[in-house]
N, C-alpha and C positions, 0 to 999 in steps of 0.2 A: 346427663343433661345435653340436649340438642337445641340449638337456637338461642338467640339473644334478643332482648328488647331493642327496638330501633334506636340507634344512637349510642348504644352501649358497646364498649370494647372490653373484652375479657379473654385471657388465655387460661386454659385449663390443662391439667394432666390428661394424657391420652386415656380414652375410655374404649373398651372393646365394643360397646354399643354403637360407636360411630361406624365401624366397619360393617357390622351387621345391618345397620340402617342403610348404609350406602349400597350394599348388595341387594337389599329389598327394593330400593329405588331403581337400581339398574334393572332388576327383574321386571318391575312394572313398566319401565320405559321400553324394554324389549318387547313386552306383550303388546303395548300400544303401537309402537313405531315399526316393529318387525324388521324387514330387510331394508328399510330406509336408513337404518343405522349402519354406518361403515365401521365405526369404532366407538366404544364407550368406556370411560375410565373414571374412577374415584380420584379426584385431584385435590390439591391444596394442602394446607398444613394438617388437617385432621387425618389425611391418608398416610402421614409419616408417623410411625409408632414411637420414635425416640425423642420427639420434641413436644413442648407445650403447644397448644393450638386453640384457635377459636372453635367453639362447638357448633359449627355450621358445616353441613355436608355439601360439598361442591361436586357436581358431576359434569364432565365434559362429554358432549355427544358430537361425533363427526358425521356429517352427511355430505352427499355430493352437491346438493342444492337445497339451501334453506327453505325455499318455497315448497319442497316436498313435505316438510313437516307442518306447514301452515294448515293443512286440511285436518290435522289432529288437535288443533288449538283448544277446542272446547273440551275434548276428552282429557287432554293433558291438564287443563285448568281444574277440572273436577277431581281428577285422580291425584294430582300432585300438590294439592292444598296442604300447607304446613299444618301439622297436627299439634 
């Protein structure tokens, strides 16, 4: 399970699906943003295998200038819509 209904708080046992989904998201972001990305990491509690976590995938993307990614806003919006 990935995602929660708005306003819901729930901790779950770690699922392998989370890391696979995080890697898929990271791959899509790299395809879209290319060399604008300086670093990209799966972060937050779902990235830690040994603890219960919220089933929400958090990805941190480092860029030199936030304005550099604004030109990708529409493509990111289309591509990264929660499934």
